[in-house]
N, C-alpha and C positions, 0 to 999 in steps of 0.2 A: 390463506388463513394462517395466523401465527399460533404455534401451540403454546401451552402454558408450561414454560420451562422452570425447572428448579435451579435457582442461582444462589451462589454464595454472596454474601453482603459485599456491596461495592463492585460486583461483576456486571457487565453490561453485554448484550448481544451485539457483536459487531456487524455480522451478516447471517442471512438466511437464504438458502437457495436449493434447488433441487439438483442433484447430480447422481453420477454412477460410481460404483466401486472402482472401476477402471480409470477414472478421472484422477487428477491430482490437485490438492488444495495449496494454494499459495497464500502465506500469511505474512503480512509486512508489519515490522514493529517500529516504535519510536526511536529506536537506537540505530536505525539504518540498515537493519538486517531483514532477511526473509527466511521463512520455513517452507521447505519443499516437502510436502507430505502426501504420498499416495494414499488416497481414500481408503484402500484396503488395508492400510496399516492402522487405521483408526479402530479401536476396539468398539464392538456394537454394544449399544445399551438402550434402555427405554427413555422415552422422552421425559419422564417424571424423575429419572436418576440425576444425580449431581454431575455425572460425566467426568471426563479425565483432562487434567490440566496439560496443555500442550508440552510443558516441560518434562512430563513423564514419558513422552514419545520422541522428543528431540532436545538435545541439551541447550539451554539459554540462560542468559543472566537472569538472576532473581528479580530484578526491577525493571525488566524489559516488558513492554505491554505491546499486544497485538492491536493495531489500529484500523486494519483493513484486511480483508481476505476475499478471495474469489476462486472458483473451481476452474480448472483447465482440462479440456478434453483432448485438445491438439495444439501442441507447442509451435508448430509451423503456421497456424493461422496468423493472418496479418492483424496482430493486436499490438497495442502500444500502451506501456505503463508509464504513468506520470507520478513522479514523487516530488513533494515540496517540503522544504525545511523552514523552521521558525525564523531563521536569519535571512531568508529570501532566496536560497538557492533552489533551482528547479532542475530537474532532468527527465528525459524521455527515453525509455529503453524498449527495444523489441521484445516481445514476449519470449521468443526463441533464445534470447540471451540468459534466460533465468532457467533453463532445463539443465538438470545436473544428473549425475548417476549416484552420487553419494549424498546422503541426507540425514546423517545422524546429529547434525548440529546447525545452528542458524548459519546463513550465508550472507555475504555482504551484498546489499542492494545499492548502497551509496556510501561513499566517504563522508565522515561528518567533522567539522571542525569542533574544537573544545567548547562545551556548553550548547551546541546546537542540537536539534532533534528533528525527526520527520514528524510533520503535522498533518499530512494528507497523502493519500495514494489513490490513484483512479486508473481505469482501464477502458480502452475503446478499441472497436474494430475499424480497420481503416485509417487513413491519414487525414480525411477531409473533415477538420473540426477546428475549433478555436479553444484557447485556454483562458480562464478567468483566475486571476490571483487576487485574494482579499487579505486585507490586514485587519488587525485588532481596532485600530482607530477609524476604520471605514474606508480606507483608500482601496481602489481596485485598479487592476491592468487587464486589458483583454487583447489577445493578439493570436495570429494563426499559429496552430500547433507547429507547423513546419518550421516556424522561426526558432524552435527549440532543436538543436541538433541531437541526433540520436546518439547516446553515450552508453558505454558498457557499465556494467554494475560496479566495477572496482574503482570508479573515479568520482570525483566531486561533481555537483551540478553546476549550472551557469547562474547568474544573477537573474532574477525574475521581476523585480520591482525595487526601485530606489528607496532605501530607508535611512541614509545617512543624515537627512535633513529631519528625521523624525527619531531620535535615538531610542525613545521608549516604545516605538511601535514595532510590530512584529507580524509575520505572516500567520495566518490562521487556517488557511487552506487554498488549494488550486484544484480545479476541476476542468474536465474537458466538457464543452458546450457546443451545440450545433445551432444553426440558424433558427430552427424551430424552438429552441430553448430561450431565445432572446426576445 
């Protein structure tokens, strides 16, 4: 059951989950960065309070928006993070590659070309899944997630869908799916 949160105008709830104070919160932004934030560093407040902006806890660009977040209890768990960009690049990373010791600022999750932005992030346990990539104009690709090689955070993604023949089209999202989802 969702609580009645107090939000600023134009704010949206990105995620809601149960976690522990010993977990770490990973937040991914549209600028290709991520925030590594131990839950214990988040100040306690009441659900009716306005809360704290992430930029008060970790330095980030003023126009950077969090688009996806999830809690992590164990970075060694076999989990894979999927990032997709508006221009059609996609990358898959091992969760363990996102563990850091210093976290006072945003960290690079992917390199971006000028004018590009991250449009979706997803996470899955294990490697047995497929990926669906969808575009604004309604085109989709579906393929085995293993076809996307595992890439380190400091690199660009690989092409996920052909957009050259549709110059005004762009990727709106990519998600992990399993047989039962189709």
